[in-house]
PDB file of N, CA, C, O and CB in Angstrom:
ATOM      1  N   MET A   1     130.020 386.667  97.701  1.00  0.00           N
ATOM      2  CA  MET A   1     128.025 386.252  97.501  1.00  0.00           C
ATOM      3  C   MET A   1     127.573 386.703  95.789  1.00  0.00           C
ATOM      4  O   MET A   1     127.879 387.322  94.769  1.00  0.00           O
ATOM      5  CB  MET A   1     126.668 387.711  98.948  1.00  0.00           C
ATOM      6  N   LYS A   2     126.727 385.933  96.392  1.00  0.00           N
ATOM      7  CA  LYS A   2     125.935 385.878  94.739  1.00  0.00           C
ATOM      8  C   LYS A   2     124.448 386.324  94.643  1.00  0.00           C
ATOM      9  O   LYS A   2     123.740 385.351  94.383  1.00  0.00           O
ATOM     10  CB  LYS A   2     125.855 384.217  94.107  1.00  0.00           C
ATOM     11  N   PRO A   3     123.456 387.962  94.820  1.00  0.00           N
ATOM     12  CA  PRO A   3     122.399 387.672  94.925  1.00  0.00           C
ATOM     13  C   PRO A   3     122.327 386.633  93.863  1.00  0.00           C
ATOM     14  O   PRO A   3     123.217 386.316  93.074  1.00  0.00           O
ATOM     15  CB  PRO A   3     121.595 388.726  94.932  1.00  0.00           C
ATOM     16  N   ILE A   4     120.322 385.837  94.043  1.00  0.00           N
ATOM     17  CA  ILE A   4     119.594 385.568  92.774  1.00  0.00           C
ATOM     18  C   ILE A   4     118.036 385.994  93.199  1.00  0.00           C
ATOM     19  O   ILE A   4     117.558 386.028  94.333  1.00  0.00           O
ATOM     20  CB  ILE A   4     119.776 383.853  92.249  1.00  0.00           C
ATOM     21  N   VAL A   5     117.440 386.286  92.006  1.00  0.00           N
ATOM     22  CA  VAL A   5     116.648 386.117  91.709  1.00  0.00           C
ATOM     23  C   VAL A   5     115.431 385.432  91.662  1.00  0.00           C
ATOM     24  O   VAL A   5     115.420 384.426  90.953  1.00  0.00           O
ATOM     25  CB  VAL A   5     116.969 386.202  91.370  1.00  0.00           C
ATOM     26  N   ASP A   6     114.543 385.695  92.170  1.00  0.00           N
ATOM     27  CA  ASP A   6     113.582 384.583  92.245  1.00  0.00           C
ATOM     28  C   ASP A   6     112.250 385.178  91.677  1.00  0.00           C
ATOM     29  O   ASP A   6     111.179 385.310  92.269  1.00  0.00           O
ATOM     30  CB  ASP A   6     113.415 384.007  93.791  1.00  0.00           C
ATOM     31  N   SER A   7     112.673 385.608  89.983  1.00  0.00           N
ATOM     32  CA  SER A   7     111.707 385.523  89.219  1.00  0.00           C
ATOM     33  C   SER A   7     110.854 386.190  88.677  1.00  0.00           C
ATOM     34  O   SER A   7     110.677 387.217  88.021  1.00  0.00           O
ATOM     35  CB  SER A   7     111.296 385.040  89.496  1.00  0.00           C
ATOM     36  N   GLU A   8     109.752 384.292  89.666  1.00  0.00           N
ATOM     37  CA  GLU A   8     107.978 384.147  90.231  1.00  0.00           C
ATOM     38  C   GLU A   8     107.575 385.290  90.920  1.00  0.00           C
ATOM     39  O   GLU A   8     106.414 385.685  90.816  1.00  0.00           O
ATOM     40  CB  GLU A   8     107.624 382.866  91.396  1.00  0.00           C
ATOM     41  N   THR A   9     109.079 386.355  92.191  1.00  0.00           N
ATOM     42  CA  THR A   9     108.064 387.045  93.055  1.00  0.00           C
ATOM     43  C   THR A   9     108.495 388.245  92.478  1.00  0.00           C
ATOM     44  O   THR A   9     107.552 388.978  92.179  1.00  0.00           O
ATOM     45  CB  THR A   9     108.091 386.912  94.740  1.00  0.00           C
ATOM     46  N   CYS A  10     109.486 388.643  92.249  1.00  0.00           N
ATOM     47  CA  CYS A  10     109.977 389.779  91.939  1.00  0.00           C
ATOM     48  C   CYS A  10     108.731 390.977  91.345  1.00  0.00           C
ATOM     49  O   CYS A  10     107.930 390.876  90.415  1.00  0.00           O
ATOM     50  CB  CYS A  10     111.106 389.381  90.919  1.00  0.00           C
ATOM     51  N   VAL A  11     108.939 391.912  92.159  1.00  0.00           N
ATOM     52  CA  VAL A  11     107.715 393.337  91.389  1.00  0.00           C
ATOM     53  C   VAL A  11     108.466 394.471  91.009  1.00  0.00           C
ATOM     54  O   VAL A  11     108.116 395.651  91.019  1.00  0.00           O
ATOM     55  CB  VAL A  11     106.419 394.142  92.591  1.00  0.00           C
ATOM     56  N   ALA A  12     110.173 393.676  90.473  1.00  0.00           N
ATOM     57  CA  ALA A  12     110.948 395.760  89.579  1.00  0.00           C
ATOM     58  C   ALA A  12     110.549 396.789  90.292  1.00  0.00           C
ATOM     59  O   ALA A  12     110.193 397.857  89.793  1.00  0.00           O
ATOM     60  CB  ALA A  12     110.201 396.501  87.736  1.00  0.00           C
ATOM     61  N   CYS A  13     110.606 396.349  92.470  1.00  0.00           N
ATOM     62  CA  CYS A  13     110.374 397.728  92.474  1.00  0.00           C
ATOM     63  C   CYS A  13     111.258 398.751  92.810  1.00  0.00           C
ATOM     64  O   CYS A  13     111.071 399.699  93.572  1.00  0.00           O
ATOM     65  CB  CYS A  13     109.498 397.911  93.143  1.00  0.00           C
ATOM     66  N   ALA A  14     112.640 398.333  91.893  1.00  0.00           N
ATOM     67  CA  ALA A  14     113.556 398.699  92.652  1.00  0.00           C
ATOM     68  C   ALA A  14     114.018 399.162  93.534  1.00  0.00           C
ATOM     69  O   ALA A  14     114.495 400.297  93.556  1.00  0.00           O
ATOM     70  CB  ALA A  14     113.842 398.923  92.458  1.00  0.00           C
ATOM     71  N   ILE A  15     113.972 398.314  94.533  1.00  0.00           N
ATOM     72  CA  ILE A  15     114.549 398.340  95.933  1.00  0.00           C
ATOM     73  C   ILE A  15     116.071 398.668  96.342  1.00  0.00           C
ATOM     74  O   ILE A  15     116.752 399.583  96.805  1.00  0.00           O
ATOM     75  CB  ILE A  15     114.316 397.074  96.419  1.00  0.00           C
ATOM     76  N   CYS A  16     116.208 396.869  95.714  1.00  0.00           N
ATOM     77  CA  CYS A  16     117.807 396.192  95.333  1.00  0.00           C
ATOM     78  C   CYS A  16     118.249 397.367  94.844  1.00  0.00           C
ATOM     79  O   CYS A  16     119.093 397.864  95.589  1.00  0.00           O
ATOM     80  CB  CYS A  16     118.023 394.814  94.111  1.00  0.00           C
ATOM     81  N   TYR A  17     117.964 398.130  93.701  1.00  0.00           N
ATOM     82  CA  TYR A  17     118.927 398.620  92.805  1.00  0.00           C
ATOM     83  C   TYR A  17     119.025 399.746  93.684  1.00  0.00           C
ATOM     84  O   TYR A  17     120.108 400.236  94.002  1.00  0.00           O
ATOM     85  CB  TYR A  17     118.583 398.833  91.217  1.00  0.00           C
ATOM     86  N   ASP A  18     117.699 400.250  94.161  1.00  0.00           N
ATOM     87  CA  ASP A  18     118.558 401.752  94.860  1.00  0.00           C
ATOM     88  C   ASP A  18     119.407 401.765  96.387  1.00  0.00           C
ATOM     89  O   ASP A  18     119.922 402.791  96.831  1.00  0.00           O
ATOM     90  CB  ASP A  18     117.255 403.017  95.167  1.00  0.00           C
ATOM     91  N   GLU A  19     119.461 399.949  97.348  1.00  0.00           N
ATOM     92  CA  GLU A  19     120.195 400.531  98.573  1.00  0.00           C
ATOM     93  C   GLU A  19     121.677 399.563  97.948  1.00  0.00           C
ATOM     94  O   GLU A  19     122.586 399.180  98.684  1.00  0.00           O
ATOM     95  CB  GLU A  19     119.332 400.060 100.524  1.00  0.00           C
ATOM     96  N   CYS A  20     121.601 399.304  96.344  1.00  0.00           N
ATOM     97  CA  CYS A  20     122.752 398.271  96.573  1.00  0.00           C
ATOM     98  C   CYS A  20     124.260 399.874  96.470  1.00  0.00           C
ATOM     99  O   CYS A  20     124.384 400.809  95.679  1.00  0.00           O
ATOM    100  CB  CYS A  20     122.742 396.547  94.776  1.00  0.00           C
ATOM    101  N   PRO A  21     125.038 399.461  97.625  1.00  0.00           N
ATOM    102  CA  PRO A  21     126.215 400.566  97.907  1.00  0.00           C
ATOM    103  C   PRO A  21     127.231 399.525  96.407  1.00  0.00           C
ATOM    104  O   PRO A  21     128.221 400.016  95.865  1.00  0.00           O
ATOM    105  CB  PRO A  21     127.129 400.560 100.247  1.00  0.00           C
ATOM    106  N   ALA A  22     126.961 398.854  96.227  1.00  0.00           N
ATOM    107  CA  ALA A  22     127.933 398.744  94.642  1.00  0.00           C
ATOM    108  C   ALA A  22     128.312 399.142  93.853  1.00  0.00           C
ATOM    109  O   ALA A  22     127.365 399.161  93.067  1.00  0.00           O
ATOM    110  CB  ALA A  22     127.862 398.371  93.919  1.00  0.00           C
ATOM    111  N   ASP A  23     129.778 399.869  93.008  1.00  0.00           N
ATOM    112  CA  ASP A  23     129.935 400.841  92.222  1.00  0.00           C
ATOM    113  C   ASP A  23     130.504 398.986  90.938  1.00  0.00           C
ATOM    114  O   ASP A  23     131.557 398.350  90.888  1.00  0.00           O
ATOM    115  CB  ASP A  23     131.293 402.539  92.961  1.00  0.00           C
ATOM    116  N   PRO A  24     129.837 398.901  90.564  1.00  0.00           N
ATOM    117  CA  PRO A  24     129.055 399.769  89.667  1.00  0.00           C
ATOM    118  C   PRO A  24     127.800 398.755  89.989  1.00  0.00           C
ATOM    119  O   PRO A  24     127.952 397.599  89.596  1.00  0.00           O
ATOM    120  CB  PRO A  24     129.657 400.006  87.887  1.00  0.00           C
ATOM    121  N   LYS A  25     126.315 399.147  90.810  1.00  0.00           N
ATOM    122  CA  LYS A  25     125.498 398.455  90.746  1.00  0.00           C
ATOM    123  C   LYS A  25     125.466 396.614  90.082  1.00  0.00           C
ATOM    124  O   LYS A  25     125.913 395.952  89.145  1.00  0.00           O
ATOM    125  CB  LYS A  25     124.853 399.372  90.206  1.00  0.00           C
ATOM    126  N   VAL A  26     124.517 396.437  91.459  1.00  0.00           N
ATOM    127  CA  VAL A  26     124.691 394.928  91.629  1.00  0.00           C
ATOM    128  C   VAL A  26     123.294 394.764  90.374  1.00  0.00           C
ATOM    129  O   VAL A  26     123.528 394.166  89.323  1.00  0.00           O
ATOM    130  CB  VAL A  26     124.424 394.171  93.648  1.00  0.00           C
ATOM    131  N   PHE A  27     122.095 395.272  90.607  1.00  0.00           N
ATOM    132  CA  PHE A  27     121.168 394.606  90.300  1.00  0.00           C
ATOM    133  C   PHE A  27     121.217 396.164  89.300  1.00  0.00           C
ATOM    134  O   PHE A  27     121.912 397.157  89.515  1.00  0.00           O
ATOM    135  CB  PHE A  27     119.948 393.933  91.490  1.00  0.00           C
ATOM    136  N   GLU A  28     119.577 395.777  87.465  1.00  0.00           N
ATOM    137  CA  GLU A  28     119.436 396.284  86.381  1.00  0.00           C
ATOM    138  C   GLU A  28     117.267 395.864  85.983  1.00  0.00           C
ATOM    139  O   GLU A  28     116.518 394.984  85.558  1.00  0.00           O
ATOM    140  CB  GLU A  28     120.912 395.462  85.305  1.00  0.00           C
ATOM    141  N   ILE A  29     117.271 396.680  86.302  1.00  0.00           N
ATOM    142  CA  ILE A  29     115.906 396.762  86.419  1.00  0.00           C
ATOM    143  C   ILE A  29     114.621 396.876  85.230  1.00  0.00           C
ATOM    144  O   ILE A  29     114.147 397.954  84.872  1.00  0.00           O
ATOM    145  CB  ILE A  29     115.891 397.779  87.157  1.00  0.00           C
ATOM    146  N   SER A  30     114.303 395.914  84.861  1.00  0.00           N
ATOM    147  CA  SER A  30     113.460 396.125  83.993  1.00  0.00           C
ATOM    148  C   SER A  30     112.560 394.964  83.809  1.00  0.00           C
ATOM    149  O   SER A  30     113.269 393.971  83.641  1.00  0.00           O
ATOM    150  CB  SER A  30     114.077 396.508  82.917  1.00  0.00           C
ATOM    151  N   ASP A  31     111.765 394.773  83.784  1.00  0.00           N
ATOM    152  CA  ASP A  31     110.320 394.263  83.978  1.00  0.00           C
ATOM    153  C   ASP A  31     110.625 393.068  85.308  1.00  0.00           C
ATOM    154  O   ASP A  31     109.863 392.307  85.905  1.00  0.00           O
ATOM    155  CB  ASP A  31     109.593 393.466  82.273  1.00  0.00           C
ATOM    156  N   ILE A  32     112.188 393.344  85.426  1.00  0.00           N
ATOM    157  CA  ILE A  32     111.860 392.926  87.061  1.00  0.00           C
ATOM    158  C   ILE A  32     113.548 392.858  87.035  1.00  0.00           C
ATOM    159  O   ILE A  32     114.338 392.861  86.091  1.00  0.00           O
ATOM    160  CB  ILE A  32     110.690 391.123  87.579  1.00  0.00           C
ATOM    161  N   ALA A  33     113.785 392.782  88.796  1.00  0.00           N
ATOM    162  CA  ALA A  33     114.631 393.190  88.844  1.00  0.00           C
ATOM    163  C   ALA A  33     116.333 391.689  88.105  1.00  0.00           C
ATOM    164  O   ALA A  33     116.448 390.478  88.298  1.00  0.00           O
ATOM    165  CB  ALA A  33     114.324 393.821  90.415  1.00  0.00           C
ATOM    166  N   LYS A  34     116.888 392.312  87.621  1.00  0.00           N
ATOM    167  CA  LYS A  34     118.295 391.473  87.116  1.00  0.00           C
ATOM    168  C   LYS A  34     119.218 390.962  88.100  1.00  0.00           C
ATOM    169  O   LYS A  34     118.566 391.026  89.143  1.00  0.00           O
ATOM    170  CB  LYS A  34     119.226 392.351  86.264  1.00  0.00           C
ATOM    171  N   VAL A  35     120.807 390.306  88.490  1.00  0.00           N
ATOM    172  CA  VAL A  35     121.719 390.422  88.774  1.00  0.00           C
ATOM    173  C   VAL A  35     123.136 390.966  87.295  1.00  0.00           C
ATOM    174  O   VAL A  35     123.830 390.272  86.552  1.00  0.00           O
ATOM    175  CB  VAL A  35     121.662 389.173  89.543  1.00  0.00           C
ATOM    176  N   VAL A  36     123.041 392.031  87.415  1.00  0.00           N
ATOM    177  CA  VAL A  36     123.941 392.205  85.369  1.00  0.00           C
ATOM    178  C   VAL A  36     125.781 392.264  86.398  1.00  0.00           C
ATOM    179  O   VAL A  36     126.724 392.689  85.731  1.00  0.00           O
ATOM    180  CB  VAL A  36     123.282 395.005  83.807  1.00  0.00           C
ATOM    181  N   HIS A  37     126.072 391.845  87.859  1.00  0.00           N
ATOM    182  CA  HIS A  37     127.055 392.925  87.738  1.00  0.00           C
ATOM    183  C   HIS A  37     127.796 391.478  89.879  1.00  0.00           C
ATOM    184  O   HIS A  37     128.382 391.352  90.954  1.00  0.00           O
ATOM    185  CB  HIS A  37     125.968 395.600  87.806  1.00  0.00           C
ATOM    186  N   PRO A  38     127.236 391.136  89.131  1.00  0.00           N
ATOM    187  CA  PRO A  38     127.945 390.019  90.863  1.00  0.00           C
ATOM    188  C   PRO A  38     128.718 389.534  91.533  1.00  0.00           C
ATOM    189  O   PRO A  38     128.660 388.842  92.549  1.00  0.00           O
ATOM    190  CB  PRO A  38     127.877 389.144  91.182  1.00  0.00           C
ATOM    191  N   GLU A  39     129.861 390.110  90.635  1.00  0.00           N
ATOM    192  CA  GLU A  39     131.147 390.641  90.635  1.00  0.00           C
ATOM    193  C   GLU A  39     131.230 390.930  91.408  1.00  0.00           C
ATOM    194  O   GLU A  39     131.844 390.244  92.225  1.00  0.00           O
ATOM    195  CB  GLU A  39     131.592 391.366  90.026  1.00  0.00           C
ATOM    196  N   ALA A  40     130.569 392.426  91.849  1.00  0.00           N
ATOM    197  CA  ALA A  40     130.543 393.242  92.668  1.00  0.00           C
ATOM    198  C   ALA A  40     129.217 393.298  94.441  1.00  0.00           C
ATOM    199  O   ALA A  40     128.513 393.969  95.196  1.00  0.00           O
ATOM    200  CB  ALA A  40     130.430 394.281  91.544  1.00  0.00           C
ATOM    201  N   CYS A  41     129.608 392.372  94.182  1.00  0.00           N
ATOM    202  CA  CYS A  41     128.701 392.467  95.073  1.00  0.00           C
ATOM    203  C   CYS A  41     129.412 392.420  96.064  1.00  0.00           C
ATOM    204  O   CYS A  41     130.637 392.376  95.949  1.00  0.00           O
ATOM    205  CB  CYS A  41     127.721 391.654  95.057  1.00  0.00           C
ATOM    206  N   LEU A  42     128.689 392.418  97.456  1.00  0.00           N
ATOM    207  CA  LEU A  42     129.679 393.574  98.293  1.00  0.00           C
ATOM    208  C   LEU A  42     129.784 392.567  99.992  1.00  0.00           C
ATOM    209  O   LEU A  42     130.644 392.548 100.873  1.00  0.00           O
ATOM    210  CB  LEU A  42     128.549 395.705  98.502  1.00  0.00           C
ATOM    211  N   GLY A  43     128.110 391.653  99.784  1.00  0.00           N
ATOM    212  CA  GLY A  43     127.781 390.787 100.631  1.00  0.00           C
ATOM    213  C   GLY A  43     127.068 391.110 102.231  1.00  0.00           C
ATOM    214  O   GLY A  43     126.937 390.545 103.317  1.00  0.00           O
ATOM    215  N   CYS A  44     126.567 392.977 101.269  1.00  0.00           N
ATOM    216  CA  CYS A  44     125.700 393.442 102.369  1.00  0.00           C
ATOM    217  C   CYS A  44     124.775 393.265 103.484  1.00  0.00           C
ATOM    218  O   CYS A  44     124.768 393.733 104.622  1.00  0.00           O
ATOM    219  CB  CYS A  44     125.292 393.833 102.051  1.00  0.00           C
ATOM    220  N   MET A  45     123.750 392.217 102.667  1.00  0.00           N
ATOM    221  CA  MET A  45     122.515 391.459 102.490  1.00  0.00           C
ATOM    222  C   MET A  45     121.711 392.914 102.204  1.00  0.00           C
ATOM    223  O   MET A  45     120.554 393.008 102.614  1.00  0.00           O
ATOM    224  CB  MET A  45     121.972 390.365 103.947  1.00  0.00           C
ATOM    225  N   THR A  46     122.373 394.118 101.452  1.00  0.00           N
ATOM    226  CA  THR A  46     120.857 395.253 101.511  1.00  0.00           C
ATOM    227  C   THR A  46     119.510 395.060 101.020  1.00  0.00           C
ATOM    228  O   THR A  46     118.494 395.541 101.522  1.00  0.00           O
ATOM    229  CB  THR A  46     121.042 396.483 100.748  1.00  0.00           C
ATOM    230  N   CYS A  47     119.585 394.273  99.938  1.00  0.00           N
ATOM    231  CA  CYS A  47     118.920 393.599  99.190  1.00  0.00           C
ATOM    232  C   CYS A  47     118.462 392.767  99.378  1.00  0.00           C
ATOM    233  O   CYS A  47     117.325 393.113  99.058  1.00  0.00           O
ATOM    234  CB  CYS A  47     119.226 393.393  98.520  1.00  0.00           C
ATOM    235  N   GLU A  48     118.320 391.221  99.858  1.00  0.00           N
ATOM    236  CA  GLU A  48     118.379 390.806 100.655  1.00  0.00           C
ATOM    237  C   GLU A  48     116.301 391.335 102.056  1.00  0.00           C
ATOM    238  O   GLU A  48     115.138 390.967 102.226  1.00  0.00           O
ATOM    239  CB  GLU A  48     120.120 391.298 100.836  1.00  0.00           C
ATOM    240  N   GLU A  49     117.080 392.103 102.426  1.00  0.00           N
ATOM    241  CA  GLU A  49     116.678 392.619 103.775  1.00  0.00           C
ATOM    242  C   GLU A  49     116.126 393.329 103.412  1.00  0.00           C
ATOM    243  O   GLU A  49     114.997 393.563 103.841  1.00  0.00           O
ATOM    244  CB  GLU A  49     117.414 393.047 104.738  1.00  0.00           C
ATOM    245  N   ASN A  50     116.675 393.968 102.481  1.00  0.00           N
ATOM    246  CA  ASN A  50     114.721 395.227 101.752  1.00  0.00           C
ATOM    247  C   ASN A  50     114.082 394.515 100.451  1.00  0.00           C
ATOM    248  O   ASN A  50     113.668 395.462  99.783  1.00  0.00           O
ATOM    249  CB  ASN A  50     115.213 397.536 100.762  1.00  0.00           C
ATOM    250  N   CYS A  51     113.916 393.825 100.051  1.00  0.00           N
ATOM    251  CA  CYS A  51     113.103 392.700  99.531  1.00  0.00           C
ATOM    252  C   CYS A  51     111.721 393.420 100.248  1.00  0.00           C
ATOM    253  O   CYS A  51     111.535 393.162 101.438  1.00  0.00           O
ATOM    254  CB  CYS A  51     113.641 390.912 100.094  1.00  0.00           C
ATOM    255  N   PRO A  52     110.733 394.333  99.531  1.00  0.00           N
ATOM    256  CA  PRO A  52     109.509 393.542 100.103  1.00  0.00           C
ATOM    257  C   PRO A  52     108.758 392.160 100.044  1.00  0.00           C
ATOM    258  O   PRO A  52     108.016 391.706 100.914  1.00  0.00           O
ATOM    259  CB  PRO A  52     108.732 394.131  99.819  1.00  0.00           C
ATOM    260  N   THR A  53     109.044 391.677  99.039  1.00  0.00           N
ATOM    261  CA  THR A  53     108.773 390.418  98.370  1.00  0.00           C
ATOM    262  C   THR A  53     109.089 389.227  98.669  1.00  0.00           C
ATOM    263  O   THR A  53     108.470 388.164  98.627  1.00  0.00           O
ATOM    264  CB  THR A  53     109.131 390.422  97.407  1.00  0.00           C
ATOM    265  N   ASN A  54     111.020 389.762  99.245  1.00  0.00           N
ATOM    266  CA  ASN A  54     112.050 387.978  99.762  1.00  0.00           C
ATOM    267  C   ASN A  54     111.892 387.628  98.298  1.00  0.00           C
ATOM    268  O   ASN A  54     110.867 386.969  98.127  1.00  0.00           O
ATOM    269  CB  ASN A  54     111.092 386.323 101.219  1.00  0.00           C
ATOM    270  N   SER A  55     112.636 387.874  97.082  1.00  0.00           N
ATOM    271  CA  SER A  55     112.465 387.597  96.689  1.00  0.00           C
ATOM    272  C   SER A  55     113.873 386.926  96.001  1.00  0.00           C
ATOM    273  O   SER A  55     113.970 386.035  95.157  1.00  0.00           O
ATOM    274  CB  SER A  55     111.648 388.192  96.544  1.00  0.00           C
ATOM    275  N   ILE A  56     115.150 387.884  96.854  1.00  0.00           N
ATOM    276  CA  ILE A  56     116.553 388.044  96.631  1.00  0.00           C
ATOM    277  C   ILE A  56     117.048 386.877  98.235  1.00  0.00           C
ATOM    278  O   ILE A  56     116.978 386.849  99.464  1.00  0.00           O
ATOM    279  CB  ILE A  56     117.083 390.142  96.637  1.00  0.00           C
ATOM    280  N   THR A  57     117.456 386.222  97.242  1.00  0.00           N
ATOM    281  CA  THR A  57     118.599 385.481  98.239  1.00  0.00           C
ATOM    282  C   THR A  57     120.186 385.886  98.019  1.00  0.00           C
ATOM    283  O   THR A  57     120.435 386.409  96.933  1.00  0.00           O
ATOM    284  CB  THR A  57     118.530 383.772  97.968  1.00  0.00           C
ATOM    285  N   LEU A  58     120.938 385.757  98.646  1.00  0.00           N
ATOM    286  CA  LEU A  58     122.034 385.241  98.714  1.00  0.00           C
ATOM    287  C   LEU A  58     122.794 384.029  99.332  1.00  0.00           C
ATOM    288  O   LEU A  58     122.758 383.395 100.386  1.00  0.00           O
ATOM    289  CB  LEU A  58     122.383 385.968  98.965  1.00  0.00           C
ATOM    290  N   THR A  59     123.803 384.008  97.663  1.00  0.00           N
ATOM    291  CA  THR A  59     124.186 382.885  97.977  1.00  0.00           C
ATOM    292  C   THR A  59     125.970 382.710  98.167  1.00  0.00           C
ATOM    293  O   THR A  59     126.400 383.784  97.748  1.00  0.00           O
ATOM    294  CB  THR A  59     123.532 382.059  96.924  1.00  0.00           C
ATOM    295  N   LYS A  60     127.262 381.781  98.639  1.00  0.00           N
ATOM    296  CA  LYS A  60     128.180 381.731  98.367  1.00  0.00           C
ATOM    297  C   LYS A  60     128.797 381.320  96.880  1.00  0.00           C
ATOM    298  O   LYS A  60     130.015 381.305  96.700  1.00  0.00           O
ATOM    299  CB  LYS A  60     128.389 381.227  99.217  1.00  0.00           C
TER     300      LYS A  60
END
């Protein structure tokens, strides 16, 4: 699975970063959430389920 962040709707709240159980973290937060370690994604969908703006989508 690979998370995709919608840069138009992401508000950089960092919930995806905080909730991500992967090590290293899949996300980095700056002006928006950025996927920096897609290979670390566990496919748990925690980021997608907890994003308050529905800005994250997991793809295969």
